[in-house]
N, C-alpha and C positions, 0 to 999 in steps of 0.2 A: 290241526294239520299238521303235526310229527314236526319234523324239522324245517320246514319250508320256510323259505327267505321273502324278503320282498320284491324280488326278482322273480319270485314265481307267481307271487299272487298278485301284482300290478303289472298293468303295460304301460309303456314309457310314457305315454300323455297321462294317465295315473299320477303315476311316479313324480314327472314334472310339476302337476299340480299341488299334489298333496306336499311334497318339500315345498314349495312357495309358500303355500300356507303356514305350515310350520316355522318356517325360517321370519315369516313374520311374528313369531312369537319368541323368538332368540331370546329378547328380554327376559322372558321369564324361565329361561334356562330348561326349555322344552327340548323333551327326549322322545324315543319310542320302543317301549316294551313290548308292545305285542301288534301284529295285524293280521286280521282275519276278514273273511266275508260272511254274513252273518243275514238271515233273513230278522227284518225288526220291522216292531208295529209298537204305535203309543198309545195309550188309554183316550186320550185328547183329541185321537186322529176322528175325521168325522166319518171316514172309512176305516174299518178293522180289515184292512188287508194288508198281510207282510210286504216290506219292499227289502229288496238286495240291497245292502251298503257294503262301506269299506270301512271296519271299523278299526280306528287304531287308538290304542293305549297310551296317552303320556304318561311324562310325571307329576304334572298336576291338573291335569284333564283327559276326556275322554272326546273324542271327536268322528262322526259319521261322516264319511264323503260319498257322494254319488257315484256308481260305478262311469266307467268310461271318458266323463268327465273330471273328473275327481276335484270337485267345487263341493265346500261345504255345506250340510244340509244341515246339521244341528251338533251342538257340543255342550259339553257342562262339564266343572270343576268336579276335583273330589269332594270340595266341602260342601256340594250340592246334594250328594250323596249320603241319604241315611239309612237305606236297607237293601241288601241284595238277596234274593230268594231264589231257591232252585228246589225243584220237584222232580225234574227230569235229568236224565244224564247229559241233555245236548241241547238243553235250554236256562236260560235264568234271568231275571228280572229284577231292574235297579229301580228303586224310589226315589224320588227327589225330595227336598224340603219344601217343594211348591206343589206336592202331590201329586205329581206328572210320575207315570210308570211307564217305562222303557222295556219291552220283551224283544230278548235276542235269542234264536235258533239256529244252531248251527249243525253243519256236514257231520262235523268231528266232535266226538265227547271230549277230549282232549282239548280242543280251544275253551269249552267252557271250564272245565277245572283250571286251566292255566290263567284265564283272565278273571276267574271270582279270587285264586290265590294272590295274583297281583295286583289286583285294586282294593284287595285286604290288607298285602302289606304297605302298599304306598298311602294307604288312609293311616297308618298306623304310625309310618316314618314320619308325615308330616305332621299328624296333631298328636303328640305322644303324652300331652299333656291334660287329654282330656277326661273328664270323672266317666265313670262307666255308663253314667245314665247318656251320655251323649255320643258313646265310641259308636262306630259302623255296628249296625246287626246284619249277621248272617245266619239266615234259616235254610239249613240244607237237609233235605228228607231224601231218602232215610239217612239217619245217625252215620250207619258205616261209610258214608260218603266222605264224612266229614274228614276220616285219617285218610282215605286216597286224594284229597284234594290238600289239605295242609300238611300232612306229613307229620306230624308232630301233635303235641297233647293240646289242642284247640278246643279255647273257652269260649263261648258265646257270651258275651258283655250280657246278654239280656238274661243268663242264666246266672252270673255271676254277682254277690252281695259284697260291695266295698265294706261294710261295716264290719264284715266277717274280716279284713285284712284281704280279700282278695282283689288282687289287681287285674283280672280278667284275660292276663298273657299265658299263662299254663306255666307249665315246668321251664321252659327257652327262658321267661321271662320278658320283659319288653323289648323293643329293636333298637341297635344301636343308632342314635339319632344324634350322635356327635356333641358338640361344645353346648354348654347352656341350654341344657334341655332342648336341644333342636331348634330354638328359635331360628337359625338361619333357614331350615327347610321347610318351618312353619312360616316364617314371613314370605318366603319366594311363593308358597301355596295359596295364601290369603290374596298377595299382588293379583295373583292369576284369577283368583275367585273374583276379585272385586275391577279387574281390568286395567289396573292401575300401575304404571310402569313402576318398577322398583328401583330403591336409591341402591346403587351398584356397588358402593364399596361398604353398605351395612353389613350385609352378611359375613364379609372378608372381617372386619373390624369387629365384630362378635366374636367370631371364630379364632380370631388370633391375636385380640387384645384383651378384651374382657375373658375368653374360656381362658388364659394364660394364666390367670390370675383368679383362684377359685376362692381366696378367701374376701373380693371385692365383686359383690353380687347386686352392685347398682347398675341397672338400666337409665343413661343419662343421655338425654337428647341435645344435650352442649357437645359432648365428647362424641356422637351417634348421626353425624351430619348438621347439627344447629338447624337453622330456619330451612336447611333444604329438604329437612326430613317432614315439613308440613305437606308437600301433595302425597305423600303415602303415609299421612298419621293414622287411616283408617285403618290398612292391615298391617301397619305395627302395633296399635292396643288392641287387635283382635287375636293377634297373635300374643301378645304379654297375659291375655286374658285369661288363657288357657296354660301357660307358662307356669312349669312350678319350680324354674331354677333361682329367679331372680327374686331377692327379698327387699327393694328398693326400686322404685319409679321415680325418675327427676325428667318432668317438661319444664323446659323452660326459655323465655323471650321465642315463641310461638305466635304467628297469628292462627289463631283457628276460627271455623267457622260455628254454625249451630251442631251442624252434622259432626264436627270433629270433637267437641264439648260432650255429646250425646256417645261417640265413639267411645271416650276416656269414661263416662259413666258406666256406660255396658262392660268395660275391662273392669272398672273397680268394683261393680257388683258381681262379677263371675270367677275373679281371682280369688285364690285362695292361701298365695304364700305372701305378699306383700307386706312387709311391716313398716314401711317406710312410703311416705308419697309427697313428691315437691311437684307444686305447679307454680311458678313462680314466674313473675313477669309475664303472663299470658295477655295476647289480645284477644276477648271473647267478647260475644255479642252481648250487649245489655238485656241487665234481668236474665240472663241463661244459667248460672252459676247453680241457681236452687235445683236444676236437674240432676246436677251431680251429688247435691247431697242428699236427693231423693235416693239415688240408686246406693248412696251409701247406708242409708236407713234400711232398704228394704229386707224383711225377715229372713229373705233367703242369700242376703249379702256375709259370707263369714270372714270378710276380709280381716284380718287382726291388728289394725293399724296402732303402732305406738306414736309413730311419728308424722307430724302434718305441716306444710312449709306450704301459705298461699301468698304467700310476699309478692307484692307488687301486682298482684292480679286482681282487679278493678271489681272485687266481688260485690261491691257498695254495701249499703244496710239491709237489701232485701236477702242477699247471698249470706251475710252475717247473722241474720233473724234465722235463716235455715239453718244453718252451719249450729247454731245456740241450742235449735231442737234435735240436732243430732248430739250434738253432747250429752242432752238432759235422757236420753232414750239409750245412747249406746252402751251397748256391753264389754266394750274394748277399754284395755286399759292405755289409753293417752298420756305418752310421758312428753311430748314435747308439741307445744303449738304457736306456729309463727305466723301472723297475721301482720307485718308490717307494709305499712303502704297499698292498704285495699282500698283506696276510696270510700272509707266507711265513716259514721260519726256517731252521737251521742246515742241514737234512737238503736243502730246497730249495737254497741257497744254495753247498753244497759240490759237488752236480750242476753246477751254474751255472759255478762257479770253476773245476771240471775240464775243463768244455767252453770257456770261453774260453780257458781254459790250453792246450788240447789243437789248436785250430784255428788253422791260420797265415793263416787269413783274417781272423780277430778281433784276430790280435795286430797287424797290419799297417793295419787299417782303422777298429778302433772309438773314436772318438775323445772320445764322452762317453757316463758311467756313473753312473746314480743308484739308488742302491740304498736311500734313507734310508727311515727308518722301518718298517724290517723289524728282526727279529732274527737279527742274524749271528753274535754269540758267536767263541768263540774257534776251534772247530773249522772253520767256514767261513771264517772269518777266515786262516787257513792255506791251504785251497782257491785264494782270490782272491791271495795272495800270488804264486801259481806265475804266476799272468795278470800281476800288476804287474811281476816281473820278466823277463817275456819282451817283454810290450808294445811298440810303438817308436813306438804310434801317440796312447795314451791321455793325452788333457790336462785333461778337466773330470772329476770325481768327487767323489761325494756320498755320506757316510757318515754322514750326521747322525742321531740318535737311532736307533743300529744296535746298541748295546751291543758295537763291535768291541772285537777284543784290539788293542791298539797293541804288545803283545810279540809276536805272531804275523804282524803285518804287515810287510811288506818295504818296503823304501823303491820309489818309483816314479819315476824321474828324467824322465820326459818331462810329468808334472802341470803344468800353470799356474793352473788352478784347483780347489782344496780346500774341500768342505763337511765338517767334521766335528764340527759343534757339536751340542751336546746328549746327549754321550756320556758325561759325567761319571766318565772314569777314575780309578782308585783315587790316592790324592795321591801314595802310594811310586813309582807308573810316569810321573806327568808330567815330572819332570824328566829321565826314561832315555828309555823309549820312546815316548812321546808328542812329545815334542822331536825324538829322531831320526827318526821317523816324518816330521814335517814337514821337517826338514832334508832330507830324502833326495829333496827335489825342488827342486834348486836354481833351478830355473825358474819358482818358483811367483809368479805376480802378485796370486792374488785370494785369500784365507785366511778363512773365515767360521769363526768360534769362540762363537758366540752361546749364551746361556745355559748357560754352562762357567764356575761361578765358580770353579774351579781356576786357570785361565789367570794370574790376577794372580801365580801362584806362579813361574810361568816366564816374565814378559814380559821379564826380561832376557836369558834363552837364545833366546828368540825372534825379539827386536827388536835386542838390542845386537851393537854392533859393535866386535870387538878386532881390532888390529892389522890394519886394512882387510879384515876378512871377517864372514860373518854367517850364520846360518843362513837367514835369507829373503832374501838379496841381493838380489833381482828383485822383491819385494815392491811392490804400488802401491793395493792395495785390502784394507782389513783393517778385519773385521765383529768387535765385541766385546761386542756388545749384549746385555741382558738378563742380565749375569754377575756383576750386584750388587758390581760391584768398588767400594771404599771410596775416599773422597775420599783418604788417602794413596797407595794404590795408583793411584790417577787422575792422582797429581802425577808418579809414576814414569813411567806410561806415556806422559806429554806429553812427558818429558825424553826417553826413548827416541825416540819419534817424531819429534821436535826433530834428531837425530841421523842418522834413517835418509835415507838420498838418493833413495830412492827411491817412498816413499808418498806418495801424494795423493789417496785419497779413504779417508774414516773414520766409522766408525758406531759411537758409545759409547755411544747410546740404552739407558734403564733402566739407569743405573749412578751415580754419584759419591753412593753410600750412605752416610750420616755415620757415620765411627767416633769417634776420640776426637777432645776438644774440637780447636776452632781447626786443622782440617785442610783446610776448604772453602776458606778465601782463598788459600791455597797453591799447589792444586789449579787453582783460575780463574787464577791468575796462571801456574803454568807451561800452560795451555793458551794465553793470551792468548801468550805469549813464544813458545810452538812456532808460531802462525799466523802472527806477525808474522816469525822468522826462516825459516821453511819459505817465506812469501813472496817471499823474498828470493833463491831458490835457481831454480835452473832445473826444480826439480819440486816447486811449491807444491802446497799442499792446495787443491783445486778442489771437492769436496764434503764436508761435514761435516752428519753426521745424530745427532743428539743430543736428543730427545724424551724428555721425563719417562715416568716410569711410576707406580705407584701407591704404590712405597716411595720414589722418588727423586724429590723436584722440588728445582729450583734457587730457584725464587721470584726474589726480588730480586738474588741472585748471579748472574743471567744477564746484568742491564743490561752489566755492564763490559766483558762478550765483546761484547756487542754495538756499545758504544761505539768498542771497539779495532777494530773491521771498518770503520769509516766510510772510511778511505784504502785497506783493505785491495784489491789490483788481481788477485786470482788467483780468489778464492771464487765459485763459480758457481751452487752449490747449498746450500740453508741449514734444516735440518730442527730446529726448535726447539718443537715440540708440546706441549703436556703438563706445563709446568714452572710451572702458577698465579701467572705472574710478577706479574699487574697490570698497571694502565697505564704503569708505568715501562718495561715490554717493548715497548709500542704508541710512545711515546715515543722510546726509543732507536732503535726501527725508524725511525721518523719522520724522524729526526737522519741515520741511516745512508743512509737511499735519497736524501738529498739531495746527497750526496756520493759514494756508491760508485756506479761503472758499469759494475762487471761480474757483480754477481749477477742472474741470471735467473730461478730458481726458489726459492721460499719458501713454508714451511709454519710457520704458527704459532698453530695453533687450540688452545683448551682452553688459555689464559693468563690466565683472567678480564678480559677487554678489556671498559669502561664506552663510553660513547657518548664520553666526554672523550676517550679513547685513541684510538678510529676514528678521531677528529676529526684528532688529531695525526698517525695514519699518512698519512691520506687527506692532510694536508698534504704530507708529505716524499715520497709517492706522484707528486703532481702534478710534482714536479720531477725525476721518474726518467725515464729511457727504456730502461734495459736489463732491468728485471724484467717476465717475461711469463705465468710460470705462478703462479700463487696459488691454492692450494684454497680455497674459500669458508669463511671460518671460523663456519661455523653453527651449533657451539656456543656461541662467544662471544658472535655477534650477539643467539642467543635471549635468552640469559642476560642481556646487556644490554637487551633491548626489555623484559622482565619487570622489570628492576629499574627503569625509568623509570613516572613515576606518570603524567603528561601524554602526550595523545594527539599533540599537537606534538613530543615528544622519540622519542617511538615511530616518528612520521612521518620525521622528522630522521634517524632509523636507517637505516630503509627506503631512504632519496635517498642516505645515506653508503655504501650496499652498491651502489647501481645506478652510483655514479659512480666508486666504485675498479675497479667492474668495467670501466665503460667505458674507465677508462684502462688498463687490463691489456690491452682491445681494441685501444687506439691505439697502443701499445709491439707489439703482434704484428701491426697491419697495417704501421708503419714500418719490420718487417724482412722484407715481404713474405710474411708466411703469411696464407693464407688460412683467415679464420674460420668457425667452423659457424655462428654468428648473432654478431646485432649487439647483444643484450640479453643480460643477467643469465640464468643459469639454472642449476640444480641438479640432478642426475640421484640417484633416490632408488632404496633398494632395500628393501622392504616385507616383513618377516615377516609370514604372514598362517595362522593356524592351519587345518587343514582345514574345522573350524567354523564359519570367516568372521571370526575375530577379529583385530584386529591384533595382533602379539605383538613387532615390534621393528621401528625402521626404522632405514636407514642412507642417508649422506648421502657424496655427491659433486659437485665443481664440475667444471663444462665451461666452458671461456673458449678453446678452442686450434684449431690447425690438422687438418681433416681428416686429414690425412697423417701425424700423430703418433699417432692411438686404436692403430690396431693395433700400432705399437710399445710403447706402455705398456700394452697389452691381455695382449701377450706377456710383459709383467712388465721391461721395459725403460725404468725409471722415471728419474727425475731430469731432467735435461739439457735442451738446449733445445725448442723448440716446444711446443707445448701438447697437451693431451689432456683426456681424463676424468680427473682425479687424484681418488684419493680423500683424505679429509680426518683423518688419524687416525694412532695410533702405528704402528711398523712391524709387519710380520708376524709369526707365532711364529717362534723360533728355527730350528725345524725345516724352514722354507722354504729353497730357494735363496735363495743373494746376489741373484740377478738379481729372484726376487719379492719379496725382503723392504721393495723401496719401494712396493711396490702393497698398499694395506689399504682400511680403512674406518671411518668412526666410527658406534658404532652406539647406539644408544638404545632400552634393553629396556622393554617396557610390561607392568606385573603383570597377571593373569588377573583375570577376575572370577569371583569366588566363584558356585557353582549358584545361593545364596541372593538374589544381588545381583539388582535390579529389570531387568525383563526390557523396559524403555523403551528409547527409539532412543537415550537418554543414556547408557544403560551399555552398550550392545552396539553395536559398530560394524560393519554389514554390509559387504561389498566394495564394494558399487555406491556408498553415500552416502558413505563416507570416501575414495572417490579420485574423487568428481566434480571434473571440473575438471582431471584429470592425464592426460596422452597418454601412454597404455599400450604399452610398446613390446616388452615379452615377457615371457612367462611362462617360468620356469626358470630356466638359467644366461647372462646377458647377456654374457659373456666376460670378465668381471674377477671376480677371487677373492672372491666375496661371502662374509660370513659362514657357517659351516656350520649347518644347521637340522637338529632332530629329523626323524624321517619324519613327525611330525604337522604339519610347517609345510612352505610353498612357497616360493620368493622369488619377488618381482614386482619388473620394473624399470622405473622410468619414469620421464619427463624432465618439470620443471617449474619454472614460473619462481620467480627466487628470494622476490620478493614473496611467491607462494603458498605456498611452502616452509616460509616462517617463519610464514604464518598457520597451515599444516597441523599445524609441530610447537606451537605455542601452543594448536592444538584439542586436540592427540593428550594435551597435559601436563594439559590442566584434564579433559579426561574421565576420566586416570588418578588424579587430584589423589585422589579421594575413593575408588580401588578397593580391595579388599580383596584378600590372598594366597588 
């Protein structure tokens, strides 16, 4: 119809009705690419008589409106189309996936050419990752018309061969689809197809955040909307199924229906580029996981998985047995398999052990296996032993809290990292089977035995050296936290560590349990002697984590340890949280920082520091250039502020907080780290009940370079460079050693009884209590926050430090008169 506009084609009534319909599609970013008035007939019509229609080609859908009234007659999405055929200059047919065919006849042949070209272009732009066999087929006769319509070297997908390296796009190549393989356009097209409202900020996030870092090709649901993604999970997965940009898919903490799990299965079966798949802490329908495994096992599935994480997803024994079948038959070389807390028992793990042992590929390629927080017991331990005896690749193994039978487990000489915490084996088997299993891995560098009280009985067997040999000759990192080791056993532990030539990283948090009288001083002296003597060797202690617990506080006994570190030249990471040491701790730290120039990371909250203590700490920090990571001591700062009676003192504390933060920023800047912000800030995780009441608040401090955040979020805590660093005690012993450095400080808020006043002072609405907060995300923010009950959610926000303290004060005042 030449250059005719909508004003030339439509009457006012038609235009008004069509505009109203298209505006109702505004959530799909619908636009108008072409308008014309063809005669239309459908092969499913009972009467094969053409009807005049108003045809509108949108961005993601074609619409047919009735003349005069402008009411919609029918429409279909781009994804519905499988073929366009035209053997007449003024006519073409569109075949849909449901085998319905619409034929359009135009008054002008230009309309035919324009619409065919437009639909072909829009389809290619919306679904660029489709393999040739699934692309839109265009049949034009005679062939000469193809150049007239497309004006380039057009190649019909039906005539192209993908095996010959032909992408079916011709000399001009594929269309420019933007960032991340065109995911935003594909997502909007599939949302339109499924008639599901899209998550508005997801395309922006992919374009501007993920697309800005080409080295990170991970699609992570926790950073792409969190649980808000669940309603549009189907179009999301349909988009990922044909996306060729992303190499890792992470879906976590989502509640999925059976249809949602099927969508994952379909995406997994079709995608060709994903190397890593994480489906962790998903709420799924019982006995449905085997459908996903079936999709992985399809002969047509070409997903080259090397990384599979199902942690926290209740696949149970049925799902574990299905997974074992996949492992037996899979041709792919899986290197990481994480199955922590999958609600499986010995039946599932017997099948898994058999599958691992019988797979020649797995014994050569699987390097990391996590089975923690499941019930393995004796029978499954025996099955896994067959795999341990065969493997030549396994280096990382976690059997934490599995009730594994060490009498059945065989040695695994390839291990370098072993977590067997919280198993509580019988005392009679500790010196025999337990030690024998550990000793069977002479290359072991990291050993996690947290929450294992019996470990104090075998310290000599594990760490002792006799005639130049040891059961742990290569050990560099040891975690015996939360094991209730008494003072006298701690003394022996430090003596053994002092004689171990390799140990450099030590976690003894939650110990120093008082036993017989006068045992604390020898234990402290043994610790100081060990640090001093190891500091003179080629393998000194570089990381010391010794935070307190509810049962164990060093209090003022901590001060001598700090004073002894004044001239230490090896320790870089120190964690002394939770010892209630008082101002003597802050004073000692102030002295230490004036002379120590190697310490880079310090955790010291929950030591009852007052205004005077913060002043002394700040003086010491002002003369230090090495310290770069200090999680903000929010608990102590709030307590100190509450204890001060004058406004001047309270304001002095806030000024000190900002000055301390500025000094840390200066140290980071001097080291060449790019700071996230120049002002003090704290990241908060608020527990909010479904009814809108705040139930708890967790704090994180932020004072570091953006380059370190991802590593800390993955659990690589400690170390140089800054990041979002939680301010709390270490994580439960069931966690992996890497994640034991990441945790949070949580202040629970009591519930208000139904009899309480309904005034605004007794109930905090989310809107009122979050005023001034910059809301980052609802759901999982990428850090391991405290687990909530189903009636609660996590809200992650960033807030200025001064505002954080004010919020804490408001919350404490709010809860002061609350009744349980």
